[in-house]
PDB file of N, CA, C, O and CB in Angstrom:
ATOM      1  N   UNK A   1     -15.525   3.440  -9.588  1.00  0.00           N
ATOM      2  CA  UNK A   1     -15.298   3.733 -11.022  1.00  0.00           C
ATOM      3  C   UNK A   1     -15.055   2.353 -11.447  1.00  0.00           C
ATOM      4  O   UNK A   1     -15.026   1.393 -10.677  1.00  0.00           O
ATOM      5  CB  UNK A   1     -14.074   4.793 -11.384  1.00  0.00           C
ATOM      6  N   UNK A   2     -14.851   2.295 -12.946  1.00  0.00           N
ATOM      7  CA  UNK A   2     -14.819   1.146 -13.889  1.00  0.00           C
ATOM      8  C   UNK A   2     -13.422   0.448 -13.343  1.00  0.00           C
ATOM      9  O   UNK A   2     -13.354  -0.760 -13.116  1.00  0.00           O
ATOM     10  CB  UNK A   2     -14.806   1.649 -15.643  1.00  0.00           C
ATOM     11  N   UNK A   3     -12.283   1.393 -13.155  1.00  0.00           N
ATOM     12  CA  UNK A   3     -11.141   0.720 -12.712  1.00  0.00           C
ATOM     13  C   UNK A   3     -11.233  -0.362 -11.801  1.00  0.00           C
ATOM     14  O   UNK A   3     -10.848  -1.497 -12.081  1.00  0.00           O
ATOM     15  CB  UNK A   3     -10.365   1.552 -12.197  1.00  0.00           C
ATOM     16  N   UNK A   4     -11.892   0.066 -10.377  1.00  0.00           N
ATOM     17  CA  UNK A   4     -12.061  -1.083  -9.320  1.00  0.00           C
ATOM     18  C   UNK A   4     -12.822  -2.175  -9.926  1.00  0.00           C
ATOM     19  O   UNK A   4     -12.479  -3.320  -9.629  1.00  0.00           O
ATOM     20  CB  UNK A   4     -12.824  -0.617  -7.990  1.00  0.00           C
ATOM     21  N   UNK A   5     -13.852  -1.994 -10.768  1.00  0.00           N
ATOM     22  CA  UNK A   5     -14.438  -3.283 -11.011  1.00  0.00           C
ATOM     23  C   UNK A   5     -13.618  -4.107 -12.185  1.00  0.00           C
ATOM     24  O   UNK A   5     -13.909  -5.273 -12.452  1.00  0.00           O
ATOM     25  CB  UNK A   5     -15.979  -3.053 -11.411  1.00  0.00           C
ATOM     26  N   UNK A   6     -12.688  -3.470 -12.781  1.00  0.00           N
ATOM     27  CA  UNK A   6     -11.813  -4.389 -13.668  1.00  0.00           C
ATOM     28  C   UNK A   6     -10.819  -4.966 -12.872  1.00  0.00           C
ATOM     29  O   UNK A   6     -10.208  -5.915 -13.363  1.00  0.00           O
ATOM     30  CB  UNK A   6     -11.129  -3.679 -14.841  1.00  0.00           C
ATOM     31  N   UNK A   7     -10.521  -4.583 -11.715  1.00  0.00           N
ATOM     32  CA  UNK A   7      -9.535  -5.017 -10.799  1.00  0.00           C
ATOM     33  C   UNK A   7     -10.173  -6.047 -10.087  1.00  0.00           C
ATOM     34  O   UNK A   7      -9.563  -7.115 -10.024  1.00  0.00           O
ATOM     35  CB  UNK A   7      -9.000  -3.958  -9.910  1.00  0.00           C
ATOM     36  N   UNK A   8     -11.366  -5.952  -9.487  1.00  0.00           N
ATOM     37  CA  UNK A   8     -12.219  -7.324  -8.971  1.00  0.00           C
ATOM     38  C   UNK A   8     -12.314  -8.339  -9.795  1.00  0.00           C
ATOM     39  O   UNK A   8     -12.061  -9.494  -9.452  1.00  0.00           O
ATOM     40  CB  UNK A   8     -13.616  -7.117  -8.659  1.00  0.00           C
ATOM     41  N   UNK A   9     -12.773  -7.921 -11.224  1.00  0.00           N
ATOM     42  CA  UNK A   9     -12.798  -9.126 -12.060  1.00  0.00           C
ATOM     43  C   UNK A   9     -11.463  -9.920 -12.219  1.00  0.00           C
ATOM     44  O   UNK A   9     -11.340 -11.142 -12.305  1.00  0.00           O
ATOM     45  CB  UNK A   9     -13.260  -8.729 -13.398  1.00  0.00           C
ATOM     46  N   UNK A  10     -10.577  -9.050 -12.240  1.00  0.00           N
ATOM     47  CA  UNK A  10      -8.959  -9.834 -12.714  1.00  0.00           C
ATOM     48  C   UNK A  10      -9.000 -10.739 -11.527  1.00  0.00           C
ATOM     49  O   UNK A  10      -9.012 -11.959 -11.693  1.00  0.00           O
ATOM     50  CB  UNK A  10      -7.225  -8.682 -12.752  1.00  0.00           C
ATOM     51  N   UNK A  11      -9.024 -10.191 -10.311  1.00  0.00           N
ATOM     52  CA  UNK A  11      -9.016 -11.242  -9.056  1.00  0.00           C
ATOM     53  C   UNK A  11      -9.787 -12.230  -8.989  1.00  0.00           C
ATOM     54  O   UNK A  11      -9.339 -13.218  -8.407  1.00  0.00           O
ATOM     55  CB  UNK A  11      -9.276 -10.742  -7.903  1.00  0.00           C
ATOM     56  N   UNK A  12     -10.916 -12.283  -9.445  1.00  0.00           N
ATOM     57  CA  UNK A  12     -11.857 -13.411  -9.591  1.00  0.00           C
ATOM     58  C   UNK A  12     -11.366 -14.344 -10.550  1.00  0.00           C
ATOM     59  O   UNK A  12     -11.286 -15.546 -10.298  1.00  0.00           O
ATOM     60  CB  UNK A  12     -13.208 -12.978  -9.991  1.00  0.00           C
ATOM     61  N   UNK A  13     -10.998 -13.781 -11.763  1.00  0.00           N
ATOM     62  CA  UNK A  13     -10.409 -14.634 -12.668  1.00  0.00           C
ATOM     63  C   UNK A  13      -9.266 -15.417 -12.491  1.00  0.00           C
ATOM     64  O   UNK A  13      -9.118 -16.592 -12.828  1.00  0.00           O
ATOM     65  CB  UNK A  13     -10.192 -14.032 -13.577  1.00  0.00           C
ATOM     66  N   UNK A  14      -8.164 -14.392 -11.720  1.00  0.00           N
ATOM     67  CA  UNK A  14      -6.913 -15.395 -11.027  1.00  0.00           C
ATOM     68  C   UNK A  14      -7.432 -16.335  -9.954  1.00  0.00           C
ATOM     69  O   UNK A  14      -6.750 -17.350  -9.811  1.00  0.00           O
ATOM     70  CB  UNK A  14      -5.676 -14.466 -10.225  1.00  0.00           C
ATOM     71  N   UNK A  15      -8.181 -16.248  -9.402  1.00  0.00           N
ATOM     72  CA  UNK A  15      -8.895 -17.204  -8.345  1.00  0.00           C
ATOM     73  C   UNK A  15      -9.532 -18.387  -9.054  1.00  0.00           C
ATOM     74  O   UNK A  15      -9.401 -19.554  -8.687  1.00  0.00           O
ATOM     75  CB  UNK A  15     -10.081 -16.421  -7.498  1.00  0.00           C
ATOM     76  N   UNK A  16     -10.250 -17.966 -10.130  1.00  0.00           N
ATOM     77  CA  UNK A  16     -11.003 -19.287 -10.955  1.00  0.00           C
ATOM     78  C   UNK A  16      -9.700 -19.800 -11.399  1.00  0.00           C
ATOM     79  O   UNK A  16      -9.353 -20.815 -10.794  1.00  0.00           O
ATOM     80  CB  UNK A  16     -12.230 -18.939 -12.412  1.00  0.00           C
ATOM     81  N   UNK A  17      -8.931 -19.394 -12.244  1.00  0.00           N
ATOM     82  CA  UNK A  17      -7.786 -20.035 -12.758  1.00  0.00           C
ATOM     83  C   UNK A  17      -7.090 -21.018 -11.732  1.00  0.00           C
ATOM     84  O   UNK A  17      -6.947 -22.192 -12.075  1.00  0.00           O
ATOM     85  CB  UNK A  17      -6.834 -18.975 -13.209  1.00  0.00           C
ATOM     86  N   UNK A  18      -6.725 -20.668 -10.700  1.00  0.00           N
ATOM     87  CA  UNK A  18      -6.127 -21.492  -9.649  1.00  0.00           C
ATOM     88  C   UNK A  18      -6.870 -22.649  -9.125  1.00  0.00           C
ATOM     89  O   UNK A  18      -6.366 -23.729  -8.817  1.00  0.00           O
ATOM     90  CB  UNK A  18      -5.843 -20.696  -8.576  1.00  0.00           C
ATOM     91  N   UNK A  19      -8.234 -22.299  -9.046  1.00  0.00           N
ATOM     92  CA  UNK A  19      -9.215 -23.621  -8.925  1.00  0.00           C
ATOM     93  C   UNK A  19      -9.112 -24.575  -9.939  1.00  0.00           C
ATOM     94  O   UNK A  19      -8.869 -25.767  -9.750  1.00  0.00           O
ATOM     95  CB  UNK A  19     -10.676 -23.285  -8.934  1.00  0.00           C
ATOM     96  N   UNK A  20      -9.314 -23.993 -11.101  1.00  0.00           N
ATOM     97  CA  UNK A  20      -9.200 -24.784 -12.383  1.00  0.00           C
ATOM     98  C   UNK A  20      -7.828 -25.714 -12.505  1.00  0.00           C
ATOM     99  O   UNK A  20      -7.826 -26.900 -12.834  1.00  0.00           O
ATOM    100  CB  UNK A  20      -9.238 -23.713 -13.617  1.00  0.00           C
ATOM    101  N   UNK A  21      -6.874 -25.064 -12.230  1.00  0.00           N
ATOM    102  CA  UNK A  21      -5.471 -25.983 -12.144  1.00  0.00           C
ATOM    103  C   UNK A  21      -5.726 -27.001 -10.926  1.00  0.00           C
ATOM    104  O   UNK A  21      -5.438 -28.194 -11.028  1.00  0.00           O
ATOM    105  CB  UNK A  21      -3.935 -24.945 -11.784  1.00  0.00           C
ATOM    106  N   UNK A  22      -6.215 -26.514  -9.916  1.00  0.00           N
ATOM    107  CA  UNK A  22      -6.459 -27.635  -8.683  1.00  0.00           C
ATOM    108  C   UNK A  22      -7.356 -28.831  -9.004  1.00  0.00           C
ATOM    109  O   UNK A  22      -7.216 -29.990  -8.612  1.00  0.00           O
ATOM    110  CB  UNK A  22      -7.182 -26.936  -7.394  1.00  0.00           C
ATOM    111  N   UNK A  23      -8.360 -28.291  -9.840  1.00  0.00           N
ATOM    112  CA  UNK A  23      -9.333 -29.374 -10.078  1.00  0.00           C
ATOM    113  C   UNK A  23      -8.649 -30.453 -11.273  1.00  0.00           C
ATOM    114  O   UNK A  23      -8.845 -31.668 -11.288  1.00  0.00           O
ATOM    115  CB  UNK A  23     -10.861 -28.634 -10.610  1.00  0.00           C
ATOM    116  N   UNK A  24      -7.913 -29.782 -12.131  1.00  0.00           N
ATOM    117  CA  UNK A  24      -7.110 -30.830 -12.865  1.00  0.00           C
ATOM    118  C   UNK A  24      -6.201 -31.401 -12.284  1.00  0.00           C
ATOM    119  O   UNK A  24      -5.936 -32.523 -12.715  1.00  0.00           O
ATOM    120  CB  UNK A  24      -6.548 -30.455 -13.885  1.00  0.00           C
ATOM    121  N   UNK A  25      -5.517 -30.967 -11.306  1.00  0.00           N
ATOM    122  CA  UNK A  25      -4.308 -31.754 -10.556  1.00  0.00           C
ATOM    123  C   UNK A  25      -5.326 -32.713  -9.911  1.00  0.00           C
ATOM    124  O   UNK A  25      -5.223 -33.811 -10.458  1.00  0.00           O
ATOM    125  CB  UNK A  25      -3.195 -30.783  -9.337  1.00  0.00           C
ATOM    126  N   UNK A  26      -6.160 -32.709  -9.064  1.00  0.00           N
ATOM    127  CA  UNK A  26      -6.926 -33.669  -8.270  1.00  0.00           C
ATOM    128  C   UNK A  26      -7.749 -34.633  -9.125  1.00  0.00           C
ATOM    129  O   UNK A  26      -8.019 -35.753  -8.691  1.00  0.00           O
ATOM    130  CB  UNK A  26      -7.840 -32.930  -7.325  1.00  0.00           C
ATOM    131  N   UNK A  27      -8.236 -34.141 -10.575  1.00  0.00           N
ATOM    132  CA  UNK A  27      -8.645 -35.086 -11.474  1.00  0.00           C
ATOM    133  C   UNK A  27      -7.626 -36.222 -11.939  1.00  0.00           C
ATOM    134  O   UNK A  27      -7.947 -37.397 -12.114  1.00  0.00           O
ATOM    135  CB  UNK A  27      -9.089 -34.362 -12.566  1.00  0.00           C
ATOM    136  N   UNK A  28      -6.351 -35.693 -12.113  1.00  0.00           N
ATOM    137  CA  UNK A  28      -5.181 -36.495 -12.640  1.00  0.00           C
ATOM    138  C   UNK A  28      -4.813 -37.410 -11.386  1.00  0.00           C
ATOM    139  O   UNK A  28      -4.270 -38.477 -11.670  1.00  0.00           O
ATOM    140  CB  UNK A  28      -3.849 -35.487 -13.166  1.00  0.00           C
ATOM    141  N   UNK A  29      -4.983 -37.201 -10.359  1.00  0.00           N
ATOM    142  CA  UNK A  29      -4.775 -38.019  -9.127  1.00  0.00           C
ATOM    143  C   UNK A  29      -6.037 -39.081  -8.740  1.00  0.00           C
ATOM    144  O   UNK A  29      -6.047 -39.828  -7.761  1.00  0.00           O
ATOM    145  CB  UNK A  29      -4.553 -36.958  -7.907  1.00  0.00           C
ATOM    146  N   UNK A  30      -6.877 -38.978  -9.552  1.00  0.00           N
ATOM    147  CA  UNK A  30      -8.202 -39.832  -9.354  1.00  0.00           C
ATOM    148  C   UNK A  30      -9.191 -39.029  -8.089  1.00  0.00           C
ATOM    149  O   UNK A  30     -10.162 -39.582  -7.572  1.00  0.00           O
ATOM    150  CB  UNK A  30      -7.698 -41.614  -8.814  1.00  0.00           C
ATOM    151  N   UNK A  31      -8.791 -37.849  -7.788  1.00  0.00           N
ATOM    152  CA  UNK A  31      -9.695 -37.510  -6.640  1.00  0.00           C
ATOM    153  C   UNK A  31     -10.716 -36.657  -7.131  1.00  0.00           C
ATOM    154  O   UNK A  31     -10.549 -35.437  -7.158  1.00  0.00           O
ATOM    155  CB  UNK A  31      -8.989 -36.836  -5.473  1.00  0.00           C
ATOM    156  N   UNK A  32     -11.779 -37.209  -7.530  1.00  0.00           N
ATOM    157  CA  UNK A  32     -12.726 -36.593  -8.138  1.00  0.00           C
ATOM    158  C   UNK A  32     -13.756 -35.748  -7.353  1.00  0.00           C
ATOM    159  O   UNK A  32     -14.370 -34.811  -7.862  1.00  0.00           O
ATOM    160  CB  UNK A  32     -13.289 -37.498  -8.810  1.00  0.00           C
ATOM    161  N   UNK A  33     -13.872 -36.088  -6.281  1.00  0.00           N
ATOM    162  CA  UNK A  33     -14.512 -35.412  -5.033  1.00  0.00           C
ATOM    163  C   UNK A  33     -13.919 -33.910  -4.942  1.00  0.00           C
ATOM    164  O   UNK A  33     -14.549 -32.859  -5.061  1.00  0.00           O
ATOM    165  CB  UNK A  33     -14.141 -36.305  -3.578  1.00  0.00           C
ATOM    166  N   UNK A  34     -12.678 -34.070  -4.726  1.00  0.00           N
ATOM    167  CA  UNK A  34     -11.970 -32.639  -4.857  1.00  0.00           C
ATOM    168  C   UNK A  34     -11.798 -32.003  -5.958  1.00  0.00           C
ATOM    169  O   UNK A  34     -11.508 -30.811  -5.864  1.00  0.00           O
ATOM    170  CB  UNK A  34     -10.792 -32.610  -4.455  1.00  0.00           C
ATOM    171  N   UNK A  35     -11.909 -32.528  -7.117  1.00  0.00           N
ATOM    172  CA  UNK A  35     -11.608 -31.932  -8.476  1.00  0.00           C
ATOM    173  C   UNK A  35     -13.044 -31.328  -8.385  1.00  0.00           C
ATOM    174  O   UNK A  35     -13.078 -30.099  -8.445  1.00  0.00           O
ATOM    175  CB  UNK A  35     -11.170 -33.041  -9.902  1.00  0.00           C
ATOM    176  N   UNK A  36     -14.138 -31.924  -8.261  1.00  0.00           N
ATOM    177  CA  UNK A  36     -15.561 -31.314  -8.198  1.00  0.00           C
ATOM    178  C   UNK A  36     -15.693 -30.084  -7.364  1.00  0.00           C
ATOM    179  O   UNK A  36     -16.329 -29.125  -7.801  1.00  0.00           O
ATOM    180  CB  UNK A  36     -16.550 -32.319  -7.638  1.00  0.00           C
ATOM    181  N   UNK A  37     -15.173 -30.058  -6.281  1.00  0.00           N
ATOM    182  CA  UNK A  37     -15.164 -29.067  -5.297  1.00  0.00           C
ATOM    183  C   UNK A  37     -14.395 -27.778  -5.855  1.00  0.00           C
ATOM    184  O   UNK A  37     -14.778 -26.630  -5.627  1.00  0.00           O
ATOM    185  CB  UNK A  37     -14.514 -29.645  -4.000  1.00  0.00           C
ATOM    186  N   UNK A  38     -13.370 -28.073  -6.542  1.00  0.00           N
ATOM    187  CA  UNK A  38     -12.488 -26.831  -7.069  1.00  0.00           C
ATOM    188  C   UNK A  38     -13.291 -26.545  -8.251  1.00  0.00           C
ATOM    189  O   UNK A  38     -13.509 -25.336  -8.327  1.00  0.00           O
ATOM    190  CB  UNK A  38     -10.786 -27.133  -7.457  1.00  0.00           C
ATOM    191  N   UNK A  39     -13.767 -27.163  -9.122  1.00  0.00           N
ATOM    192  CA  UNK A  39     -14.424 -26.904 -10.189  1.00  0.00           C
ATOM    193  C   UNK A  39     -15.829 -26.065  -9.957  1.00  0.00           C
ATOM    194  O   UNK A  39     -16.180 -25.265 -10.824  1.00  0.00           O
ATOM    195  CB  UNK A  39     -14.596 -28.174 -10.811  1.00  0.00           C
ATOM    196  N   UNK A  40     -16.479 -26.227  -8.984  1.00  0.00           N
ATOM    197  CA  UNK A  40     -17.586 -25.428  -8.216  1.00  0.00           C
ATOM    198  C   UNK A  40     -16.974 -24.137  -7.862  1.00  0.00           C
ATOM    199  O   UNK A  40     -17.519 -23.072  -8.153  1.00  0.00           O
ATOM    200  CB  UNK A  40     -18.134 -26.174  -6.854  1.00  0.00           C
ATOM    201  N   UNK A  41     -16.040 -24.200  -7.344  1.00  0.00           N
ATOM    202  CA  UNK A  41     -15.358 -23.058  -6.656  1.00  0.00           C
ATOM    203  C   UNK A  41     -14.742 -21.887  -7.890  1.00  0.00           C
ATOM    204  O   UNK A  41     -14.770 -20.661  -7.779  1.00  0.00           O
ATOM    205  CB  UNK A  41     -14.013 -23.779  -5.654  1.00  0.00           C
ATOM    206  N   UNK A  42     -14.291 -22.552  -8.860  1.00  0.00           N
ATOM    207  CA  UNK A  42     -13.766 -21.807 -10.013  1.00  0.00           C
ATOM    208  C   UNK A  42     -15.031 -21.117 -10.718  1.00  0.00           C
ATOM    209  O   UNK A  42     -14.992 -19.947 -11.099  1.00  0.00           O
ATOM    210  CB  UNK A  42     -12.940 -22.822 -11.047  1.00  0.00           C
ATOM    211  N   UNK A  43     -16.213 -21.984 -10.868  1.00  0.00           N
ATOM    212  CA  UNK A  43     -17.302 -21.426 -11.488  1.00  0.00           C
ATOM    213  C   UNK A  43     -17.987 -20.213 -10.667  1.00  0.00           C
ATOM    214  O   UNK A  43     -18.386 -19.212 -11.262  1.00  0.00           O
ATOM    215  CB  UNK A  43     -18.256 -22.533 -11.738  1.00  0.00           C
ATOM    216  N   UNK A  44     -18.107 -20.367  -9.195  1.00  0.00           N
ATOM    217  CA  UNK A  44     -18.316 -19.138  -8.414  1.00  0.00           C
ATOM    218  C   UNK A  44     -17.389 -17.884  -8.583  1.00  0.00           C
ATOM    219  O   UNK A  44     -17.926 -16.781  -8.484  1.00  0.00           O
ATOM    220  CB  UNK A  44     -18.245 -19.519  -7.062  1.00  0.00           C
ATOM    221  N   UNK A  45     -16.260 -17.946  -8.790  1.00  0.00           N
ATOM    222  CA  UNK A  45     -15.277 -16.841  -9.070  1.00  0.00           C
ATOM    223  C   UNK A  45     -15.506 -16.279 -10.818  1.00  0.00           C
ATOM    224  O   UNK A  45     -15.319 -15.149 -11.270  1.00  0.00           O
ATOM    225  CB  UNK A  45     -13.561 -17.557  -8.754  1.00  0.00           C
ATOM    226  N   UNK A  46     -15.870 -17.259 -11.377  1.00  0.00           N
ATOM    227  CA  UNK A  46     -16.140 -16.812 -12.850  1.00  0.00           C
ATOM    228  C   UNK A  46     -17.417 -15.933 -12.776  1.00  0.00           C
ATOM    229  O   UNK A  46     -17.420 -14.832 -13.326  1.00  0.00           O
ATOM    230  CB  UNK A  46     -16.377 -18.141 -13.921  1.00  0.00           C
ATOM    231  N   UNK A  47     -18.421 -16.364 -12.155  1.00  0.00           N
ATOM    232  CA  UNK A  47     -19.537 -15.669 -12.170  1.00  0.00           C
ATOM    233  C   UNK A  47     -19.346 -14.193 -11.476  1.00  0.00           C
ATOM    234  O   UNK A  47     -19.805 -13.105 -11.822  1.00  0.00           O
ATOM    235  CB  UNK A  47     -20.568 -16.522 -11.516  1.00  0.00           C
ATOM    236  N   UNK A  48     -18.603 -14.510 -10.505  1.00  0.00           N
ATOM    237  CA  UNK A  48     -18.292 -12.809  -9.667  1.00  0.00           C
ATOM    238  C   UNK A  48     -17.611 -12.109 -10.616  1.00  0.00           C
ATOM    239  O   UNK A  48     -18.041 -10.979 -10.846  1.00  0.00           O
ATOM    240  CB  UNK A  48     -17.202 -12.726  -8.129  1.00  0.00           C
ATOM    241  N   UNK A  49     -16.404 -12.585 -11.391  1.00  0.00           N
ATOM    242  CA  UNK A  49     -15.904 -11.700 -12.553  1.00  0.00           C
ATOM    243  C   UNK A  49     -16.867 -11.093 -13.428  1.00  0.00           C
ATOM    244  O   UNK A  49     -16.852  -9.888 -13.678  1.00  0.00           O
ATOM    245  CB  UNK A  49     -15.058 -12.432 -13.413  1.00  0.00           C
ATOM    246  N   UNK A  50     -17.778 -11.973 -13.940  1.00  0.00           N
ATOM    247  CA  UNK A  50     -18.798 -11.468 -14.579  1.00  0.00           C
ATOM    248  C   UNK A  50     -19.713 -10.391 -14.200  1.00  0.00           C
ATOM    249  O   UNK A  50     -20.169  -9.623 -15.047  1.00  0.00           O
ATOM    250  CB  UNK A  50     -19.395 -12.330 -14.777  1.00  0.00           C
ATOM    251  N   UNK A  51     -19.959 -10.319 -13.124  1.00  0.00           N
ATOM    252  CA  UNK A  51     -20.840  -9.399 -12.356  1.00  0.00           C
ATOM    253  C   UNK A  51     -19.968  -7.988 -12.501  1.00  0.00           C
ATOM    254  O   UNK A  51     -20.407  -6.944 -12.982  1.00  0.00           O
ATOM    255  CB  UNK A  51     -21.103  -9.954 -10.650  1.00  0.00           C
ATOM    256  N   UNK A  52     -18.572  -8.212 -11.948  1.00  0.00           N
ATOM    257  CA  UNK A  52     -17.846  -6.805 -11.980  1.00  0.00           C
ATOM    258  C   UNK A  52     -17.568  -6.507 -13.564  1.00  0.00           C
ATOM    259  O   UNK A  52     -17.492  -5.317 -13.870  1.00  0.00           O
ATOM    260  CB  UNK A  52     -16.292  -6.832 -11.040  1.00  0.00           C
ATOM    261  N   UNK A  53     -17.442  -7.283 -14.388  1.00  0.00           N
ATOM    262  CA  UNK A  53     -17.264  -6.722 -15.610  1.00  0.00           C
ATOM    263  C   UNK A  53     -18.660  -6.030 -16.204  1.00  0.00           C
ATOM    264  O   UNK A  53     -18.670  -4.987 -16.858  1.00  0.00           O
ATOM    265  CB  UNK A  53     -16.706  -7.833 -16.513  1.00  0.00           C
ATOM    266  N   UNK A  54     -19.861  -6.830 -15.842  1.00  0.00           N
ATOM    267  CA  UNK A  54     -21.071  -6.007 -16.119  1.00  0.00           C
ATOM    268  C   UNK A  54     -21.264  -4.725 -15.476  1.00  0.00           C
ATOM    269  O   UNK A  54     -21.890  -3.804 -16.000  1.00  0.00           O
ATOM    270  CB  UNK A  54     -22.168  -6.718 -15.813  1.00  0.00           C
ATOM    271  N   UNK A  55     -20.696  -4.672 -14.281  1.00  0.00           N
ATOM    272  CA  UNK A  55     -20.927  -3.113 -13.608  1.00  0.00           C
ATOM    273  C   UNK A  55     -20.336  -2.207 -14.345  1.00  0.00           C
ATOM    274  O   UNK A  55     -20.799  -1.097 -14.607  1.00  0.00           O
ATOM    275  CB  UNK A  55     -20.353  -2.849 -12.170  1.00  0.00           C
ATOM    276  N   UNK A  56     -18.956  -2.796 -14.817  1.00  0.00           N
ATOM    277  CA  UNK A  56     -17.979  -1.702 -15.571  1.00  0.00           C
ATOM    278  C   UNK A  56     -18.524  -1.309 -16.738  1.00  0.00           C
ATOM    279  O   UNK A  56     -18.360  -0.153 -17.127  1.00  0.00           O
ATOM    280  CB  UNK A  56     -16.559  -2.196 -15.940  1.00  0.00           C
ATOM    281  N   UNK A  57     -19.291  -2.274 -17.497  1.00  0.00           N
ATOM    282  CA  UNK A  57     -19.971  -1.937 -18.781  1.00  0.00           C
ATOM    283  C   UNK A  57     -21.063  -0.775 -18.469  1.00  0.00           C
ATOM    284  O   UNK A  57     -21.194   0.247 -19.142  1.00  0.00           O
ATOM    285  CB  UNK A  57     -20.697  -3.314 -19.433  1.00  0.00           C
ATOM    286  N   UNK A  58     -21.747  -1.089 -17.435  1.00  0.00           N
ATOM    287  CA  UNK A  58     -22.812  -0.159 -17.099  1.00  0.00           C
ATOM    288  C   UNK A  58     -22.380   1.235 -16.769  1.00  0.00           C
ATOM    289  O   UNK A  58     -22.951   2.223 -17.231  1.00  0.00           O
ATOM    290  CB  UNK A  58     -23.558  -0.673 -15.989  1.00  0.00           C
ATOM    291  N   UNK A  59     -21.351   1.288 -15.952  1.00  0.00           N
ATOM    292  CA  UNK A  59     -20.717   2.490 -15.969  1.00  0.00           C
ATOM    293  C   UNK A  59     -20.143   3.135 -16.850  1.00  0.00           C
ATOM    294  O   UNK A  59     -20.145   4.361 -16.742  1.00  0.00           O
ATOM    295  CB  UNK A  59     -20.057   2.505 -15.337  1.00  0.00           C
ATOM    296  N   UNK A  60     -19.494   2.523 -17.959  1.00  0.00           N
ATOM    297  CA  UNK A  60     -18.978   3.094 -19.275  1.00  0.00           C
ATOM    298  C   UNK A  60     -20.063   3.670 -19.762  1.00  0.00           C
ATOM    299  O   UNK A  60     -19.865   4.772 -20.273  1.00  0.00           O
ATOM    300  CB  UNK A  60     -18.378   2.128 -20.293  1.00  0.00           C
ATOM    301  N   UNK A  61     -21.552   3.125 -19.765  1.00  0.00           N
ATOM    302  CA  UNK A  61     -22.466   3.479 -20.706  1.00  0.00           C
ATOM    303  C   UNK A  61     -23.209   4.663 -20.097  1.00  0.00           C
ATOM    304  O   UNK A  61     -23.849   5.473 -20.768  1.00  0.00           O
ATOM    305  CB  UNK A  61     -23.359   2.308 -21.093  1.00  0.00           C
ATOM    306  N   UNK A  62     -23.079   4.697 -18.818  1.00  0.00           N
ATOM    307  CA  UNK A  62     -23.412   5.796 -18.119  1.00  0.00           C
ATOM    308  C   UNK A  62     -22.566   7.165 -18.227  1.00  0.00           C
ATOM    309  O   UNK A  62     -23.071   8.281 -18.347  1.00  0.00           O
ATOM    310  CB  UNK A  62     -23.432   5.357 -16.856  1.00  0.00           C
ATOM    311  N   UNK A  63     -21.323   6.905 -18.170  1.00  0.00           N
ATOM    312  CA  UNK A  63     -20.538   8.091 -18.615  1.00  0.00           C
ATOM    313  C   UNK A  63     -20.576   8.638 -19.884  1.00  0.00           C
ATOM    314  O   UNK A  63     -20.436   9.841 -20.102  1.00  0.00           O
ATOM    315  CB  UNK A  63     -19.335   7.877 -18.458  1.00  0.00           C
ATOM    316  N   UNK A  64     -20.798   7.626 -20.896  1.00  0.00           N
ATOM    317  CA  UNK A  64     -21.033   7.951 -22.506  1.00  0.00           C
ATOM    318  C   UNK A  64     -22.227   8.695 -22.434  1.00  0.00           C
ATOM    319  O   UNK A  64     -22.244   9.891 -22.722  1.00  0.00           O
ATOM    320  CB  UNK A  64     -21.232   6.603 -23.583  1.00  0.00           C
ATOM    321  N   UNK A  65     -23.189   8.099 -22.085  1.00  0.00           N
ATOM    322  CA  UNK A  65     -24.727   8.883 -21.888  1.00  0.00           C
ATOM    323  C   UNK A  65     -24.450  10.428 -21.495  1.00  0.00           C
ATOM    324  O   UNK A  65     -24.696  11.383 -22.232  1.00  0.00           O
ATOM    325  CB  UNK A  65     -25.755   8.109 -20.478  1.00  0.00           C
ATOM    326  N   UNK A  66     -23.848  10.503 -20.091  1.00  0.00           N
ATOM    327  CA  UNK A  66     -23.491  11.841 -19.662  1.00  0.00           C
ATOM    328  C   UNK A  66     -22.757  12.582 -20.353  1.00  0.00           C
ATOM    329  O   UNK A  66     -22.932  13.782 -20.139  1.00  0.00           O
ATOM    330  CB  UNK A  66     -22.961  11.874 -18.625  1.00  0.00           C
ATOM    331  N   UNK A  67     -21.853  12.275 -21.249  1.00  0.00           N
ATOM    332  CA  UNK A  67     -21.065  13.110 -22.023  1.00  0.00           C
ATOM    333  C   UNK A  67     -21.943  13.617 -23.255  1.00  0.00           C
ATOM    334  O   UNK A  67     -21.882  14.759 -23.711  1.00  0.00           O
ATOM    335  CB  UNK A  67     -19.771  12.349 -22.456  1.00  0.00           C
ATOM    336  N   UNK A  68     -22.590  12.816 -23.624  1.00  0.00           N
ATOM    337  CA  UNK A  68     -23.463  13.017 -24.866  1.00  0.00           C
ATOM    338  C   UNK A  68     -24.637  14.322 -24.362  1.00  0.00           C
ATOM    339  O   UNK A  68     -25.006  15.251 -25.080  1.00  0.00           O
ATOM    340  CB  UNK A  68     -24.327  11.320 -25.318  1.00  0.00           C
ATOM    341  N   UNK A  69     -25.043  14.067 -22.991  1.00  0.00           N
ATOM    342  CA  UNK A  69     -25.895  15.255 -22.785  1.00  0.00           C
ATOM    343  C   UNK A  69     -25.131  16.617 -22.460  1.00  0.00           C
ATOM    344  O   UNK A  69     -25.737  17.687 -22.509  1.00  0.00           O
ATOM    345  CB  UNK A  69     -26.852  14.940 -21.638  1.00  0.00           C
ATOM    346  N   UNK A  70     -23.953  16.551 -22.169  1.00  0.00           N
ATOM    347  CA  UNK A  70     -23.131  17.688 -22.084  1.00  0.00           C
ATOM    348  C   UNK A  70     -22.983  18.198 -23.308  1.00  0.00           C
ATOM    349  O   UNK A  70     -22.980  19.428 -23.355  1.00  0.00           O
ATOM    350  CB  UNK A  70     -21.908  17.465 -21.521  1.00  0.00           C
ATOM    351  N   UNK A  71     -22.860  17.624 -24.301  1.00  0.00           N
ATOM    352  CA  UNK A  71     -22.615  18.500 -25.772  1.00  0.00           C
ATOM    353  C   UNK A  71     -23.651  18.703 -26.230  1.00  0.00           C
ATOM    354  O   UNK A  71     -23.490  19.040 -27.403  1.00  0.00           O
ATOM    355  CB  UNK A  71     -21.858  17.934 -26.917  1.00  0.00           C
ATOM    356  N   UNK A  72     -24.826  18.688 -25.917  1.00  0.00           N
ATOM    357  CA  UNK A  72     -26.065  19.216 -26.220  1.00  0.00           C
ATOM    358  C   UNK A  72     -26.422  20.655 -25.869  1.00  0.00           C
ATOM    359  O   UNK A  72     -27.534  21.101 -26.151  1.00  0.00           O
ATOM    360  CB  UNK A  72     -26.937  18.422 -25.654  1.00  0.00           C
TER     361      UNK A  72
END
């Protein structure tokens, strides 16, 4: 159901935020290699969150379509 997709997206957004904070901290220390690693990890989590959000949108569209067919 869309609820699970939203929960999964939220988890990935939270992980992305953690990595962004770590990247900022490492960049501030001059550890640019570590900062880049965290930035890449954040990007990956953001992409996963987007996938889950797309799945939720598809499910909403399917539900809307099915309800429209029921009314006819």
